[in-house]
C-alpha positions in Angstrom: 104.3 75.2 86.5 107.3 77.3 85.1 108.3 80.7 86.3 105.8 83.2 85.0 107.1 86.2 83.0 105.6 89.5 81.9 103.3 91.8 84.1 101.4 90.6 87.0 97.9 89.4 85.8 94.9 90.1 88.0 91.4 89.0 87.5 89.0 91.5 89.2 85.5 90.1 89.8 82.2 90.9 91.1 80.7 87.7 92.3 77.1 87.0 93.4 74.2 89.5 93.0 75.8 92.6 93.9 75.2 95.3 91.3 77.7 98.0 92.5 80.8 98.0 90.6 82.4 101.4 90.9 84.9 100.3 93.5 86.0 97.2 91.5 86.5 99.5 88.4 88.6 102.0 90.4 90.7 99.1 91.6 91.1 97.6 88.2 92.1 101.0 86.8 94.7 101.4 89.7 96.3 98.1 89.1 96.4 98.7 85.3 98.0 102.0 85.7 100.7 100.3 88.1 101.7 98.2 85.1 99.7 95.1 85.7 97.3 93.2 83.3 93.9 93.4 84.6 90.9 91.2 83.4 87.6 92.6 84.7 84.9 90.1 84.6 82.0 92.4 85.0 78.9 91.9 87.3 77.0 88.8 88.6 79.8 86.4 88.1 79.6 83.0 89.6 82.6 81.5 91.5 82.8 78.9 88.7 83.2 81.7 86.1 85.7 83.7 88.0 87.9 80.7 88.3 87.5 79.6 84.8 88.5 83.1 83.8 91.6 83.1 86.2 92.8 79.8 84.9 92.1 80.6 81.3 93.8 84.0 81.5 96.8 82.7 83.6 96.2 85.0 86.3 98.6 85.6 89.3 95.6 86.7 91.5 92.0 87.2 91.9 90.5 90.3 93.4 87.0 89.9 94.6 84.8 92.9 95.3 81.8 91.9 97.6 79.3 94.4 99.0 76.3 91.9 99.3 77.1 90.3 102.6 77.8 87.0 101.0 81.7 87.2 101.2 82.1 84.2 103.5 80.2 81.9 101.1 81.8 83.5 97.9 85.3 83.6 99.1 85.0 80.0 100.2 83.8 78.7 97.0 86.4 80.5 94.9 89.2 79.0 97.1 87.5 75.5 97.0 87.3 75.6 93.2 90.9 76.7 93.0 91.9 73.7 95.0 89.7 71.4 92.9 91.4 72.8 89.8 94.9 72.5 91.3 95.3 76.2 90.9 95.9 77.3 94.5 99.0 79.3 93.3 96.5 82.0 92.3 96.3 84.4 95.2 92.9 85.6 96.3 92.3 88.9 97.8 89.3 91.0 98.2 87.5 94.0 99.6 84.0 95.6 100.1 81.8 95.6 103.0 83.3 92.9 105.3 83.0 93.1 109.0 86.3 93.2 111.0 85.1 89.9 112.8 84.8 88.0 109.5 88.4 88.7 108.3 90.4 86.4 110.4 88.3 83.4 109.4 88.6 84.4 105.8 92.4 84.5 106.1 92.4 81.2 107.8 90.6 79.7 104.8 93.2 81.1 102.4 92.4 84.6 101.4 95.5 86.4 101.3 94.2 89.9 102.2 91.0 92.0 102.8 90.7 95.7 102.0 87.8 97.4 103.9 86.2 100.7 103.0 88.8 103.5 103.3 91.6 101.5 101.9 93.7 103.5 99.3 94.3 102.5 95.8 98.0 102.8 96.6 97.8 100.3 99.4 96.1 97.8 97.5 98.7 98.2 94.6 101.6 98.1 97.0 100.1 94.7 98.5 99.8 93.1 95.2 103.4 94.1 94.2 104.7 92.9 97.5 102.7 89.6 97.7 101.9 88.4 94.2 104.9 87.2 91.9 107.5 89.7 90.8 107.3 90.9 87.1 110.2 89.5 85.1 
C-alpha cells in the first residue's frame, strides 16, 4: 500500500446484538469534530460487515463499541477477518463494558487500545491522533 493522504478515516461500529449506541455516536462525533472522517455503521453489525466497510472505505482504524459482554468473541473475529483480508494495517480499538481482566488478552490478540467507562472523548481523540497514521 502507498502512503495514505487526507484525514484519518475511522469506522465506528456496533457489533452484535447490543442496541445501545449513544456512546458510539458521541465518539463518532468527537472524532469528526477533531477533523477525522468517520463512517458510522449503525447497530447490529456483523464482524464481516464491519471489516467489509473498513476495507471499502479505506479506513485507517476501526473503533468497536461493545456493551453486550461479547467483546472477546467480536474483537477476535474482526482481527481474524482483517488478517484473512490482508488488512492488518487497519488498527482496531474499542470501548464499552469490558472487564479489566479481559483487556490484556485482547491487547495480546492485537486490539490496539481499550477505553472503559469514564474515558473522555479527548483521551480517545488524542490516542487516535497519536497512534493512527498522521494526516497528510
